[in-house]
PDB file of N, CA, C and O in Angstrom:
ATOM      1  N   PRO A   1       8.532 -57.819 -82.902  1.00  0.00           N
ATOM      2  CA  PRO A   1       8.089 -57.664 -84.286  1.00  0.00           C
ATOM      3  C   PRO A   1       6.681 -58.266 -84.351  1.00  0.00           C
ATOM      4  O   PRO A   1       6.228 -59.062 -83.529  1.00  0.00           O
ATOM      5  N   GLY A   2       6.045 -57.790 -85.429  1.00  0.00           N
ATOM      6  CA  GLY A   2       4.674 -58.076 -85.756  1.00  0.00           C
ATOM      7  C   GLY A   2       3.719 -56.945 -85.292  1.00  0.00           C
ATOM      8  O   GLY A   2       4.076 -55.921 -84.709  1.00  0.00           O
ATOM      9  N   ARG A   3       2.448 -57.283 -85.639  1.00  0.00           N
ATOM     10  CA  ARG A   3       1.364 -56.252 -85.393  1.00  0.00           C
ATOM     11  C   ARG A   3       0.849 -56.425 -83.930  1.00  0.00           C
ATOM     12  O   ARG A   3       0.784 -57.547 -83.427  1.00  0.00           O
ATOM     13  N   LEU A   4       0.513 -55.389 -83.309  1.00  0.00           N
ATOM     14  CA  LEU A   4      -0.225 -55.447 -82.001  1.00  0.00           C
ATOM     15  C   LEU A   4      -1.581 -54.873 -82.044  1.00  0.00           C
ATOM     16  O   LEU A   4      -1.772 -53.781 -82.579  1.00  0.00           O
ATOM     17  N   THR A   5      -2.559 -55.577 -81.490  1.00  0.00           N
ATOM     18  CA  THR A   5      -3.895 -55.076 -81.416  1.00  0.00           C
ATOM     19  C   THR A   5      -4.486 -55.474 -80.019  1.00  0.00           C
ATOM     20  O   THR A   5      -3.831 -56.186 -79.258  1.00  0.00           O
ATOM     21  N   TYR A   6      -5.653 -55.036 -79.712  1.00  0.00           N
ATOM     22  CA  TYR A   6      -6.405 -55.353 -78.546  1.00  0.00           C
ATOM     23  C   TYR A   6      -7.855 -55.714 -79.082  1.00  0.00           C
ATOM     24  O   TYR A   6      -8.391 -55.077 -79.989  1.00  0.00           O
ATOM     25  N   VAL A   7      -8.412 -56.746 -78.466  1.00  0.00           N
ATOM     26  CA  VAL A   7      -9.793 -57.094 -78.835  1.00  0.00           C
ATOM     27  C   VAL A   7     -10.836 -56.397 -77.891  1.00  0.00           C
ATOM     28  O   VAL A   7     -10.946 -56.786 -76.728  1.00  0.00           O
ATOM     29  N   ALA A   8     -11.533 -55.462 -78.337  1.00  0.00           N
ATOM     30  CA  ALA A   8     -12.584 -54.870 -77.542  1.00  0.00           C
ATOM     31  C   ALA A   8     -13.892 -55.601 -77.648  1.00  0.00           C
ATOM     32  O   ALA A   8     -14.184 -56.318 -78.606  1.00  0.00           O
ATOM     33  N   HIS A   9     -14.663 -55.379 -76.609  1.00  0.00           N
ATOM     34  CA  HIS A   9     -16.034 -55.946 -76.678  1.00  0.00           C
ATOM     35  C   HIS A   9     -16.805 -55.050 -77.623  1.00  0.00           C
ATOM     36  O   HIS A   9     -16.593 -53.839 -77.680  1.00  0.00           O
ATOM     37  N   TRP A  10     -17.732 -55.693 -78.385  1.00  0.00           N
ATOM     38  CA  TRP A  10     -18.465 -55.025 -79.432  1.00  0.00           C
ATOM     39  C   TRP A  10     -19.544 -54.021 -78.993  1.00  0.00           C
ATOM     40  O   TRP A  10     -20.065 -53.225 -79.774  1.00  0.00           O
ATOM     41  N   ASP A  11     -19.821 -54.110 -77.774  1.00  0.00           N
ATOM     42  CA  ASP A  11     -21.026 -53.150 -77.329  1.00  0.00           C
ATOM     43  C   ASP A  11     -20.636 -51.875 -76.849  1.00  0.00           C
ATOM     44  O   ASP A  11     -21.201 -51.397 -75.865  1.00  0.00           O
ATOM     45  N   GLY A  12     -19.637 -51.217 -77.500  1.00  0.00           N
ATOM     46  CA  GLY A  12     -19.342 -49.912 -77.212  1.00  0.00           C
ATOM     47  C   GLY A  12     -17.846 -49.627 -76.599  1.00  0.00           C
ATOM     48  O   GLY A  12     -17.396 -48.487 -76.476  1.00  0.00           O
ATOM     49  N   GLU A  13     -17.218 -50.685 -76.273  1.00  0.00           N
ATOM     50  CA  GLU A  13     -15.888 -50.558 -75.776  1.00  0.00           C
ATOM     51  C   GLU A  13     -14.848 -49.995 -76.774  1.00  0.00           C
ATOM     52  O   GLU A  13     -13.825 -49.406 -76.424  1.00  0.00           O
ATOM     53  N   VAL A  14     -15.208 -50.235 -78.033  1.00  0.00           N
ATOM     54  CA  VAL A  14     -14.273 -49.766 -79.112  1.00  0.00           C
ATOM     55  C   VAL A  14     -14.027 -48.114 -78.926  1.00  0.00           C
ATOM     56  O   VAL A  14     -12.909 -47.608 -79.012  1.00  0.00           O
ATOM     57  N   GLU A  15     -15.170 -47.412 -78.677  1.00  0.00           N
ATOM     58  CA  GLU A  15     -14.941 -46.037 -78.532  1.00  0.00           C
ATOM     59  C   GLU A  15     -14.316 -45.498 -77.186  1.00  0.00           C
ATOM     60  O   GLU A  15     -13.988 -44.322 -77.023  1.00  0.00           O
ATOM     61  N   ARG A  16     -14.200 -46.413 -76.322  1.00  0.00           N
ATOM     62  CA  ARG A  16     -13.622 -46.111 -74.892  1.00  0.00           C
ATOM     63  C   ARG A  16     -12.158 -46.366 -74.690  1.00  0.00           C
ATOM     64  O   ARG A  16     -11.525 -45.905 -73.740  1.00  0.00           O
ATOM     65  N   VAL A  17     -11.613 -47.182 -75.706  1.00  0.00           N
ATOM     66  CA  VAL A  17     -10.189 -47.691 -75.459  1.00  0.00           C
ATOM     67  C   VAL A  17      -9.166 -46.376 -75.627  1.00  0.00           C
ATOM     68  O   VAL A  17      -9.074 -45.806 -76.714  1.00  0.00           O
ATOM     69  N   PRO A  18      -8.506 -46.004 -74.606  1.00  0.00           N
ATOM     70  CA  PRO A  18      -7.725 -44.813 -74.652  1.00  0.00           C
ATOM     71  C   PRO A  18      -6.197 -45.055 -75.403  1.00  0.00           C
ATOM     72  O   PRO A  18      -5.464 -44.115 -75.709  1.00  0.00           O
ATOM     73  N   PHE A  19      -5.925 -46.229 -75.596  1.00  0.00           N
ATOM     74  CA  PHE A  19      -4.581 -46.606 -76.143  1.00  0.00           C
ATOM     75  C   PHE A  19      -4.571 -47.051 -77.573  1.00  0.00           C
ATOM     76  O   PHE A  19      -3.588 -47.656 -78.001  1.00  0.00           O
ATOM     77  N   TRP A  20      -5.566 -46.802 -78.317  1.00  0.00           N
ATOM     78  CA  TRP A  20      -5.626 -47.226 -79.726  1.00  0.00           C
ATOM     79  C   TRP A  20      -4.479 -46.658 -80.486  1.00  0.00           C
ATOM     80  O   TRP A  20      -3.995 -47.359 -81.375  1.00  0.00           O
ATOM     81  N   PRO A  21      -3.970 -45.453 -80.248  1.00  0.00           N
ATOM     82  CA  PRO A  21      -2.767 -44.876 -81.084  1.00  0.00           C
ATOM     83  C   PRO A  21      -1.591 -45.614 -80.849  1.00  0.00           C
ATOM     84  O   PRO A  21      -0.675 -45.450 -81.655  1.00  0.00           O
ATOM     85  N   ALA A  22      -1.398 -46.535 -79.737  1.00  0.00           N
ATOM     86  CA  ALA A  22      -0.098 -47.269 -79.643  1.00  0.00           C
ATOM     87  C   ALA A  22      -0.274 -48.586 -80.289  1.00  0.00           C
ATOM     88  O   ALA A  22       0.627 -49.420 -80.208  1.00  0.00           O
ATOM     89  N   LEU A  23      -1.344 -48.826 -80.911  1.00  0.00           N
ATOM     90  CA  LEU A  23      -1.597 -50.212 -81.635  1.00  0.00           C
ATOM     91  C   LEU A  23      -1.625 -50.119 -83.199  1.00  0.00           C
ATOM     92  O   LEU A  23      -1.786 -49.035 -83.760  1.00  0.00           O
ATOM     93  N   ASP A  24      -1.476 -51.206 -83.831  1.00  0.00           N
ATOM     94  CA  ASP A  24      -1.466 -51.288 -85.210  1.00  0.00           C
ATOM     95  C   ASP A  24      -2.885 -51.230 -85.891  1.00  0.00           C
ATOM     96  O   ASP A  24      -3.123 -50.617 -86.932  1.00  0.00           O
ATOM     97  N   ALA A  25      -3.783 -51.946 -85.165  1.00  0.00           N
ATOM     98  CA  ALA A  25      -5.130 -52.110 -85.562  1.00  0.00           C
ATOM     99  C   ALA A  25      -6.117 -52.227 -84.404  1.00  0.00           C
ATOM    100  O   ALA A  25      -5.775 -52.731 -83.334  1.00  0.00           O
ATOM    101  N   ALA A  26      -7.288 -51.779 -84.616  1.00  0.00           N
ATOM    102  CA  ALA A  26      -8.476 -52.052 -83.631  1.00  0.00           C
ATOM    103  C   ALA A  26      -9.070 -53.423 -83.957  1.00  0.00           C
ATOM    104  O   ALA A  26      -9.260 -53.811 -85.110  1.00  0.00           O
ATOM    105  N   ALA A  27      -9.341 -54.108 -82.886  1.00  0.00           N
ATOM    106  CA  ALA A  27     -10.128 -55.360 -83.087  1.00  0.00           C
ATOM    107  C   ALA A  27     -11.236 -55.521 -82.104  1.00  0.00           C
ATOM    108  O   ALA A  27     -11.190 -55.010 -80.985  1.00  0.00           O
ATOM    109  N   VAL A  28     -12.288 -56.278 -82.560  1.00  0.00           N
ATOM    110  CA  VAL A  28     -13.433 -56.304 -81.752  1.00  0.00           C
ATOM    111  C   VAL A  28     -14.065 -57.789 -81.825  1.00  0.00           C
ATOM    112  O   VAL A  28     -14.037 -58.481 -82.842  1.00  0.00           O
ATOM    113  N   SER A  29     -14.552 -58.113 -80.783  1.00  0.00           N
ATOM    114  CA  SER A  29     -15.483 -59.411 -80.732  1.00  0.00           C
ATOM    115  C   SER A  29     -16.898 -58.928 -81.083  1.00  0.00           C
ATOM    116  O   SER A  29     -17.401 -57.939 -80.551  1.00  0.00           O
ATOM    117  N   LEU A  30     -17.521 -59.695 -82.023  1.00  0.00           N
ATOM    118  CA  LEU A  30     -18.849 -59.333 -82.640  1.00  0.00           C
ATOM    119  C   LEU A  30     -19.904 -60.525 -82.267  1.00  0.00           C
ATOM    120  O   LEU A  30     -19.916 -61.655 -82.756  1.00  0.00           O
ATOM    121  N   TYR A  31     -20.678 -60.055 -81.398  1.00  0.00           N
ATOM    122  CA  TYR A  31     -21.876 -60.937 -80.937  1.00  0.00           C
ATOM    123  C   TYR A  31     -23.234 -60.272 -81.169  1.00  0.00           C
ATOM    124  O   TYR A  31     -23.909 -59.869 -80.223  1.00  0.00           O
ATOM    125  N   PRO A  32     -23.616 -60.165 -82.424  1.00  0.00           N
ATOM    126  CA  PRO A  32     -24.844 -59.430 -82.695  1.00  0.00           C
ATOM    127  C   PRO A  32     -26.120 -60.124 -82.090  1.00  0.00           C
ATOM    128  O   PRO A  32     -26.250 -61.340 -81.946  1.00  0.00           O
ATOM    129  N   MET A  33     -27.001 -59.202 -81.772  1.00  0.00           N
ATOM    130  CA  MET A  33     -28.364 -59.800 -81.276  1.00  0.00           C
ATOM    131  C   MET A  33     -29.198 -60.138 -82.479  1.00  0.00           C
ATOM    132  O   MET A  33     -29.289 -59.338 -83.410  1.00  0.00           O
ATOM    133  N   LEU A  34     -29.815 -61.315 -82.487  1.00  0.00           N
ATOM    134  CA  LEU A  34     -30.604 -61.773 -83.620  1.00  0.00           C
ATOM    135  C   LEU A  34     -32.124 -61.748 -83.338  1.00  0.00           C
ATOM    136  O   LEU A  34     -32.871 -61.870 -84.309  1.00  0.00           O
ATOM    137  N   GLY A  35     -32.613 -61.615 -82.205  1.00  0.00           N
ATOM    138  CA  GLY A  35     -33.998 -61.558 -81.885  1.00  0.00           C
ATOM    139  C   GLY A  35     -34.637 -62.951 -82.078  1.00  0.00           C
ATOM    140  O   GLY A  35     -33.959 -63.971 -81.956  1.00  0.00           O
ATOM    141  N   ASP A  36     -35.822 -62.977 -82.350  1.00  0.00           N
ATOM    142  CA  ASP A  36     -36.604 -64.250 -82.417  1.00  0.00           C
ATOM    143  C   ASP A  36     -36.350 -65.067 -83.651  1.00  0.00           C
ATOM    144  O   ASP A  36     -36.526 -66.285 -83.617  1.00  0.00           O
ATOM    145  N   SER A  37     -35.931 -64.436 -84.773  1.00  0.00           N
ATOM    146  CA  SER A  37     -35.801 -65.186 -85.978  1.00  0.00           C
ATOM    147  C   SER A  37     -34.376 -65.431 -86.308  1.00  0.00           C
ATOM    148  O   SER A  37     -33.571 -64.502 -86.255  1.00  0.00           O
ATOM    149  N   ALA A  38     -34.004 -66.683 -86.661  1.00  0.00           N
ATOM    150  CA  ALA A  38     -32.625 -67.070 -87.065  1.00  0.00           C
ATOM    151  C   ALA A  38     -32.538 -67.053 -88.660  1.00  0.00           C
ATOM    152  O   ALA A  38     -31.539 -67.569 -89.161  1.00  0.00           O
ATOM    153  N   ALA A  39     -33.367 -66.581 -89.370  1.00  0.00           N
ATOM    154  CA  ALA A  39     -33.436 -66.705 -90.820  1.00  0.00           C
ATOM    155  C   ALA A  39     -32.075 -65.924 -91.286  1.00  0.00           C
ATOM    156  O   ALA A  39     -31.658 -64.899 -90.748  1.00  0.00           O
ATOM    157  N   THR A  40     -31.483 -66.578 -92.349  1.00  0.00           N
ATOM    158  CA  THR A  40     -30.278 -66.196 -92.887  1.00  0.00           C
ATOM    159  C   THR A  40     -30.273 -64.568 -93.242  1.00  0.00           C
ATOM    160  O   THR A  40     -29.296 -63.864 -92.984  1.00  0.00           O
ATOM    161  N   ALA A  41     -31.425 -64.084 -93.835  1.00  0.00           N
ATOM    162  CA  ALA A  41     -31.458 -62.768 -94.230  1.00  0.00           C
ATOM    163  C   ALA A  41     -31.378 -61.814 -92.928  1.00  0.00           C
ATOM    164  O   ALA A  41     -30.726 -60.769 -92.947  1.00  0.00           O
ATOM    165  N   ASP A  42     -32.055 -62.235 -91.856  1.00  0.00           N
ATOM    166  CA  ASP A  42     -32.046 -61.479 -90.616  1.00  0.00           C
ATOM    167  C   ASP A  42     -30.634 -61.519 -90.006  1.00  0.00           C
ATOM    168  O   ASP A  42     -30.190 -60.537 -89.410  1.00  0.00           O
ATOM    169  N   LEU A  43     -29.932 -62.647 -90.154  1.00  0.00           N
ATOM    170  CA  LEU A  43     -28.621 -62.757 -89.593  1.00  0.00           C
ATOM    171  C   LEU A  43     -27.719 -61.723 -90.325  1.00  0.00           C
ATOM    172  O   LEU A  43     -27.065 -60.885 -89.704  1.00  0.00           O
ATOM    173  N   ARG A  44     -27.720 -61.828 -91.660  1.00  0.00           N
ATOM    174  CA  ARG A  44     -26.868 -60.916 -92.475  1.00  0.00           C
ATOM    175  C   ARG A  44     -27.133 -59.402 -92.240  1.00  0.00           C
ATOM    176  O   ARG A  44     -26.216 -58.581 -92.198  1.00  0.00           O
ATOM    177  N   ARG A  45     -28.456 -59.081 -92.089  1.00  0.00           N
ATOM    178  CA  ARG A  45     -28.840 -57.699 -91.890  1.00  0.00           C
ATOM    179  C   ARG A  45     -28.306 -57.192 -90.502  1.00  0.00           C
ATOM    180  O   ARG A  45     -27.758 -56.095 -90.390  1.00  0.00           O
ATOM    181  N   GLU A  46     -28.487 -57.997 -89.525  1.00  0.00           N
ATOM    182  CA  GLU A  46     -28.008 -57.604 -88.161  1.00  0.00           C
ATOM    183  C   GLU A  46     -26.562 -57.463 -88.032  1.00  0.00           C
ATOM    184  O   GLU A  46     -26.089 -56.546 -87.360  1.00  0.00           O
ATOM    185  N   ILE A  47     -25.745 -58.417 -88.706  1.00  0.00           N
ATOM    186  CA  ILE A  47     -24.328 -58.395 -88.735  1.00  0.00           C
ATOM    187  C   ILE A  47     -23.795 -57.114 -89.477  1.00  0.00           C
ATOM    188  O   ILE A  47     -22.826 -56.470 -89.075  1.00  0.00           O
ATOM    189  N   ALA A  48     -24.487 -56.828 -90.540  1.00  0.00           N
ATOM    190  CA  ALA A  48     -24.169 -55.584 -91.372  1.00  0.00           C
ATOM    191  C   ALA A  48     -24.397 -54.376 -90.486  1.00  0.00           C
ATOM    192  O   ALA A  48     -23.535 -53.501 -90.411  1.00  0.00           O
ATOM    193  N   ARG A  49     -25.523 -54.305 -89.820  1.00  0.00           N
ATOM    194  CA  ARG A  49     -25.890 -53.187 -88.998  1.00  0.00           C
ATOM    195  C   ARG A  49     -24.879 -52.892 -87.821  1.00  0.00           C
ATOM    196  O   ARG A  49     -24.518 -51.752 -87.527  1.00  0.00           O
ATOM    197  N   ALA A  50     -24.466 -54.029 -87.186  1.00  0.00           N
ATOM    198  CA  ALA A  50     -23.514 -54.102 -86.103  1.00  0.00           C
ATOM    199  C   ALA A  50     -22.052 -53.631 -86.626  1.00  0.00           C
ATOM    200  O   ALA A  50     -21.314 -52.881 -85.987  1.00  0.00           O
ATOM    201  N   THR A  51     -21.768 -54.169 -87.834  1.00  0.00           N
ATOM    202  CA  THR A  51     -20.445 -53.867 -88.389  1.00  0.00           C
ATOM    203  C   THR A  51     -20.367 -52.295 -88.822  1.00  0.00           C
ATOM    204  O   THR A  51     -19.343 -51.640 -88.628  1.00  0.00           O
ATOM    205  N   ASP A  52     -21.426 -51.799 -89.369  1.00  0.00           N
ATOM    206  CA  ASP A  52     -21.487 -50.475 -89.767  1.00  0.00           C
ATOM    207  C   ASP A  52     -21.273 -49.530 -88.457  1.00  0.00           C
ATOM    208  O   ASP A  52     -20.524 -48.553 -88.472  1.00  0.00           O
ATOM    209  N   ARG A  53     -21.979 -49.918 -87.398  1.00  0.00           N
ATOM    210  CA  ARG A  53     -21.840 -49.181 -86.144  1.00  0.00           C
ATOM    211  C   ARG A  53     -20.434 -49.150 -85.603  1.00  0.00           C
ATOM    212  O   ARG A  53     -19.941 -48.117 -85.150  1.00  0.00           O
ATOM    213  N   LEU A  54     -19.766 -50.358 -85.660  1.00  0.00           N
ATOM    214  CA  LEU A  54     -18.365 -50.491 -85.184  1.00  0.00           C
ATOM    215  C   LEU A  54     -17.446 -49.732 -86.065  1.00  0.00           C
ATOM    216  O   LEU A  54     -16.478 -49.154 -85.571  1.00  0.00           O
ATOM    217  N   LEU A  55     -17.680 -49.695 -87.305  1.00  0.00           N
ATOM    218  CA  LEU A  55     -16.759 -48.872 -88.140  1.00  0.00           C
ATOM    219  C   LEU A  55     -16.874 -47.413 -87.949  1.00  0.00           C
ATOM    220  O   LEU A  55     -15.916 -46.688 -88.216  1.00  0.00           O
ATOM    221  N   GLY A  56     -17.999 -46.934 -87.497  1.00  0.00           N
ATOM    222  CA  GLY A  56     -18.254 -45.620 -87.045  1.00  0.00           C
ATOM    223  C   GLY A  56     -17.466 -45.294 -85.754  1.00  0.00           C
ATOM    224  O   GLY A  56     -17.073 -44.150 -85.523  1.00  0.00           O
ATOM    225  N   GLN A  57     -17.260 -46.282 -84.965  1.00  0.00           N
ATOM    226  CA  GLN A  57     -16.619 -46.027 -83.766  1.00  0.00           C
ATOM    227  C   GLN A  57     -15.087 -46.304 -83.722  1.00  0.00           C
ATOM    228  O   GLN A  57     -14.432 -45.949 -82.742  1.00  0.00           O
ATOM    229  N   ALA A  58     -14.521 -46.930 -84.771  1.00  0.00           N
ATOM    230  CA  ALA A  58     -13.043 -47.175 -84.749  1.00  0.00           C
ATOM    231  C   ALA A  58     -12.357 -45.881 -84.990  1.00  0.00           C
ATOM    232  O   ALA A  58     -12.911 -44.909 -85.504  1.00  0.00           O
ATOM    233  N   PRO A  59     -11.092 -45.919 -84.582  1.00  0.00           N
ATOM    234  CA  PRO A  59     -10.238 -44.800 -84.669  1.00  0.00           C
ATOM    235  C   PRO A  59     -10.015 -44.378 -86.158  1.00  0.00           C
ATOM    236  O   PRO A  59      -9.718 -45.250 -86.974  1.00  0.00           O
ATOM    237  N   PRO A  60     -10.139 -43.160 -86.517  1.00  0.00           N
ATOM    238  CA  PRO A  60     -10.019 -42.700 -87.910  1.00  0.00           C
ATOM    239  C   PRO A  60      -8.569 -43.254 -88.405  1.00  0.00           C
ATOM    240  O   PRO A  60      -7.523 -43.129 -87.767  1.00  0.00           O
ATOM    241  N   GLY A  61      -8.719 -43.907 -89.700  1.00  0.00           N
ATOM    242  CA  GLY A  61      -7.535 -44.250 -90.412  1.00  0.00           C
ATOM    243  C   GLY A  61      -6.947 -45.621 -89.917  1.00  0.00           C
ATOM    244  O   GLY A  61      -5.977 -46.099 -90.507  1.00  0.00           O
ATOM    245  N   MET A  62      -7.483 -46.223 -88.909  1.00  0.00           N
ATOM    246  CA  MET A  62      -7.036 -47.430 -88.352  1.00  0.00           C
ATOM    247  C   MET A  62      -7.873 -48.649 -88.834  1.00  0.00           C
ATOM    248  O   MET A  62      -9.101 -48.579 -88.846  1.00  0.00           O
ATOM    249  N   PRO A  63      -7.253 -49.693 -89.205  1.00  0.00           N
ATOM    250  CA  PRO A  63      -8.034 -50.828 -89.623  1.00  0.00           C
ATOM    251  C   PRO A  63      -8.820 -51.408 -88.395  1.00  0.00           C
ATOM    252  O   PRO A  63      -8.403 -51.331 -87.239  1.00  0.00           O
ATOM    253  N   LEU A  64      -9.954 -51.972 -88.750  1.00  0.00           N
ATOM    254  CA  LEU A  64     -10.806 -52.571 -87.710  1.00  0.00           C
ATOM    255  C   LEU A  64     -11.006 -54.093 -88.162  1.00  0.00           C
ATOM    256  O   LEU A  64     -11.536 -54.415 -89.225  1.00  0.00           O
ATOM    257  N   TRP A  65     -10.505 -54.985 -87.204  1.00  0.00           N
ATOM    258  CA  TRP A  65     -10.565 -56.362 -87.396  1.00  0.00           C
ATOM    259  C   TRP A  65     -11.600 -56.895 -86.573  1.00  0.00           C
ATOM    260  O   TRP A  65     -11.772 -56.488 -85.424  1.00  0.00           O
ATOM    261  N   ILE A  66     -12.384 -57.893 -87.162  1.00  0.00           N
ATOM    262  CA  ILE A  66     -13.272 -58.662 -86.403  1.00  0.00           C
ATOM    263  C   ILE A  66     -12.493 -60.020 -85.941  1.00  0.00           C
ATOM    264  O   ILE A  66     -12.300 -60.984 -86.682  1.00  0.00           O
ATOM    265  N   ALA A  67     -12.129 -59.929 -84.739  1.00  0.00           N
ATOM    266  CA  ALA A  67     -11.270 -60.951 -84.135  1.00  0.00           C
ATOM    267  C   ALA A  67     -12.051 -62.170 -83.685  1.00  0.00           C
ATOM    268  O   ALA A  67     -11.510 -63.274 -83.612  1.00  0.00           O
ATOM    269  N   GLU A  68     -13.313 -61.969 -83.387  1.00  0.00           N
ATOM    270  CA  GLU A  68     -14.156 -62.990 -82.904  1.00  0.00           C
ATOM    271  C   GLU A  68     -15.605 -62.860 -83.316  1.00  0.00           C
ATOM    272  O   GLU A  68     -16.193 -61.818 -83.025  1.00  0.00           O
ATOM    273  N   LEU A  69     -16.210 -63.787 -83.944  1.00  0.00           N
ATOM    274  CA  LEU A  69     -17.661 -63.601 -84.302  1.00  0.00           C
ATOM    275  C   LEU A  69     -18.388 -64.862 -83.716  1.00  0.00           C
ATOM    276  O   LEU A  69     -17.943 -65.999 -83.868  1.00  0.00           O
ATOM    277  N   GLY A  70     -19.535 -64.573 -83.037  1.00  0.00           N
ATOM    278  CA  GLY A  70     -20.174 -65.614 -82.426  1.00  0.00           C
ATOM    279  C   GLY A  70     -21.594 -65.260 -82.233  1.00  0.00           C
ATOM    280  O   GLY A  70     -22.036 -64.112 -82.289  1.00  0.00           O
ATOM    281  N   LEU A  71     -22.309 -66.385 -81.991  1.00  0.00           N
ATOM    282  CA  LEU A  71     -23.800 -66.257 -81.772  1.00  0.00           C
ATOM    283  C   LEU A  71     -23.971 -67.085 -80.482  1.00  0.00           C
ATOM    284  O   LEU A  71     -23.385 -68.163 -80.377  1.00  0.00           O
ATOM    285  N   ARG A  72     -24.783 -66.592 -79.467  1.00  0.00           N
ATOM    286  CA  ARG A  72     -24.966 -67.204 -78.336  1.00  0.00           C
ATOM    287  C   ARG A  72     -25.843 -68.502 -78.483  1.00  0.00           C
ATOM    288  O   ARG A  72     -26.781 -68.456 -79.279  1.00  0.00           O
ATOM    289  N   SER A  73     -25.613 -69.620 -77.797  1.00  0.00           N
ATOM    290  CA  SER A  73     -26.327 -70.895 -78.097  1.00  0.00           C
ATOM    291  C   SER A  73     -27.510 -70.992 -77.118  1.00  0.00           C
ATOM    292  O   SER A  73     -28.135 -72.043 -76.981  1.00  0.00           O
ATOM    293  N   ALA A  74     -27.781 -69.947 -76.488  1.00  0.00           N
ATOM    294  CA  ALA A  74     -28.920 -70.004 -75.467  1.00  0.00           C
ATOM    295  C   ALA A  74     -30.263 -69.711 -76.205  1.00  0.00           C
ATOM    296  O   ALA A  74     -30.225 -69.006 -77.213  1.00  0.00           O
ATOM    297  N   ASP A  75     -31.361 -70.178 -75.791  1.00  0.00           N
ATOM    298  CA  ASP A  75     -32.595 -69.936 -76.305  1.00  0.00           C
ATOM    299  C   ASP A  75     -32.982 -68.560 -76.263  1.00  0.00           C
ATOM    300  O   ASP A  75     -32.891 -68.032 -75.155  1.00  0.00           O
ATOM    301  N   GLY A  76     -33.431 -67.795 -77.297  1.00  0.00           N
ATOM    302  CA  GLY A  76     -33.765 -66.439 -77.281  1.00  0.00           C
ATOM    303  C   GLY A  76     -32.638 -65.467 -77.418  1.00  0.00           C
ATOM    304  O   GLY A  76     -32.845 -64.265 -77.250  1.00  0.00           O
ATOM    305  N   ALA A  77     -31.457 -65.931 -77.717  1.00  0.00           N
ATOM    306  CA  ALA A  77     -30.282 -65.091 -77.847  1.00  0.00           C
ATOM    307  C   ALA A  77     -30.377 -64.272 -79.071  1.00  0.00           C
ATOM    308  O   ALA A  77     -29.472 -63.489 -79.361  1.00  0.00           O
TER     309      ALA A  77
END
């Protein structure tokens, strides 16, 4: 019982998973690139851009869950 999903890597794996039809939802880990600036507006804009791209890759009619959201803690991430 319950829902079943798989968490794909955000960098294009969503469109390569062959077994989405066997699952209840598509899920993805989201690690957007931020560039040199960590300003809040830049962060929001980059997350929105990455999310829009992922929604375009998700299976039609299937919910897309963000299962993990993160930012690398390395300099220049």
